[in-house]
C-alpha positions in Angstrom: 15.9 -6.8 21.0 13.8 -3.6 21.6 14.0 -1.8 24.9 10.8 0.2 25.6 12.4 1.9 28.6 15.2 3.0 26.7 13.0 4.2 24.0 10.9 6.2 26.4 13.9 8.0 28.0 16.0 8.7 24.7 13.2 9.0 22.3 15.0 6.8 19.7 16.4 3.6 18.9 17.8 1.8 16.0 19.0 -1.4 14.7 22.0 -1.9 12.3 23.2 -5.3 11.2 26.7 -6.4 11.4 28.6 -6.1 8.0 31.8 -8.2 8.7 33.6 -8.9 6.3 32.2 -6.3 4.1 32.7 -2.5 4.3 29.7 -0.2 4.3 30.2 0.9 0.7 30.6 -2.7 -0.6 27.8 -4.7 -1.8 27.5 -8.1 -0.1 26.0 -11.2 -2.1 22.4 -11.1 -2.7 21.6 -14.0 -0.2 23.2 -12.0 2.5 21.4 -8.8 1.7 18.1 -10.6 1.5 18.8 -12.3 5.1 19.4 -8.6 6.3 16.2 -7.1 4.8 14.4 -10.2 6.1 15.6 -9.6 9.6 15.0 -5.8 9.5 11.4 -6.5 8.4 10.7 -9.0 11.0 12.0 -6.9 13.8 10.0 -4.0 12.4 7.0 -5.9 12.9 8.2 -6.9 16.4 8.9 -3.3 17.5 5.6 -2.2 16.1 3.8 -4.4 18.2 5.8 -3.1 21.4 5.5 0.7 20.5 1.9 0.9 19.5 0.3 0.2 23.0 2.4 2.8 24.6 2.9 5.7 22.1 0.2 7.0 19.9 2.5 9.2 17.9 5.9 7.7 16.7 8.1 7.1 13.8 9.1 3.5 12.9 10.6 2.6 9.5 13.1 0.2 7.8 15.6 2.2 5.7 17.1 0.1 2.8 20.1 2.0 1.3 21.3 1.5 -2.3 24.1 1.2 -3.3 25.6 1.3 0.3 23.4 -1.5 1.6 25.5 -1.8 4.7 23.9 1.4 6.0 20.3 -0.2 6.0 18.7 -0.1 9.3 15.5 -0.1 11.5 14.8 3.3 13.1 12.2 4.3 15.7 11.7 7.9 17.2 9.4 9.9 19.4 8.8 13.6 19.5 11.9 15.7 18.1 13.3 12.5 16.8 10.2 11.7 14.9 10.3 15.0 13.2 14.0 14.6 12.4 13.4 11.2 10.9 10.6 12.3 8.9 12.6 14.9 7.1 15.9 12.9 7.1 16.1 12.3 3.3 15.8 14.1 0.2 12.7 14.3 -2.3 10.6 11.3 -3.0 11.0 9.5 -6.3 8.7 7.2 -8.3 11.1 4.1 -8.2 10.1 0.6 -7.8 11.0 -1.4 -4.7 13.9 -3.6 -5.7 12.7 -6.8 -7.0 15.1 -8.8 -5.1 13.5 -8.1 -1.9 9.8 -8.2 -3.2 9.1 -11.8 -2.1 10.7 -11.6 1.4 8.4 -12.4 4.2 6.6 -9.4 5.8 7.9 -6.9 3.0 4.6 -6.5 1.3 2.9 -5.5 4.5 5.0 -2.3 4.4 4.6 0.8 2.1 7.9 1.5 0.5 8.9 5.0 -0.8 12.1 5.8 -2.6 13.7 8.9 -1.2 17.0 10.4 -2.4 20.0 9.9 0.1 21.8 13.1 0.3 24.9 14.4 2.1 25.7 18.0 2.8 28.9 19.8 1.8 30.3 23.3 2.8 31.0 25.1 -0.4 34.8 24.3 -0.1 34.3 20.8 0.4 31.9 20.7 -2.5 34.6 22.2 -4.7 37.1 19.6 -3.7 34.5 17.0 -5.0 35.2 18.1 -8.4 33.4 16.3 -11.4 32.1 13.5 -9.0 29.9 16.2 -7.2 29.0 18.0 -10.2 27.9 14.9 -12.1 25.4 14.0 -9.3 22.2 15.7 -8.7 23.0 18.5 -6.3 21.6 21.8 -5.2 22.6 24.9 -3.1 20.7 25.6 0.1 21.2 27.6 3.5 21.5 26.7 7.1 19.1 28.4 9.5 21.9 31.0 10.1 22.0 31.8 6.4 25.4 29.8 5.7 25.5 28.4 2.2 25.9 24.6 1.6 25.6 22.0 -1.0 23.4 19.1 -1.0 24.4 16.1 -3.2 22.6 13.0 -3.9 24.6 9.9 -3.3 22.2 7.3 -3.5 18.7 6.1 -2.9 17.0 4.8 0.4 13.7 2.8 0.4 11.5 3.9 3.5 9.4 1.0 4.6 6.5 1.6 7.1 2.9 0.3 7.9 0.5 2.0 5.4 -1.4 4.9 6.9 
């Protein structure tokens, strides 16, 4: 349940669904994943109805991760959290929304954008990844302090939001 007072104080809220008996990196059966997506989308619409009257500028999205569907969640943010969430993922990609979710209630009311799911590694940690890291899309970047690090794409995330 969305707590508007908590959201006003912390500028963030999220909802993750339980995974038991699956681990985050396991892929539950399709019927379970569809139930999760249906719940996240339904809650998105409920949260949207509560946020809009109180906040003109906000971030609200369903994040559907692939292959680690257990990371999927509903995320809301204000101010600095809004900016953080808007820039949380890597580049956009022209990938279709997964067909197994396209017919679920409320899904077509959202605009879905595929984004690269990335993780950052210090150079020594990236070197330890070996061929796993080298065989994935990756690029070198720098922190605000000029320290080098590597960004590695580990999957995809579909970001679902109300059309602008």
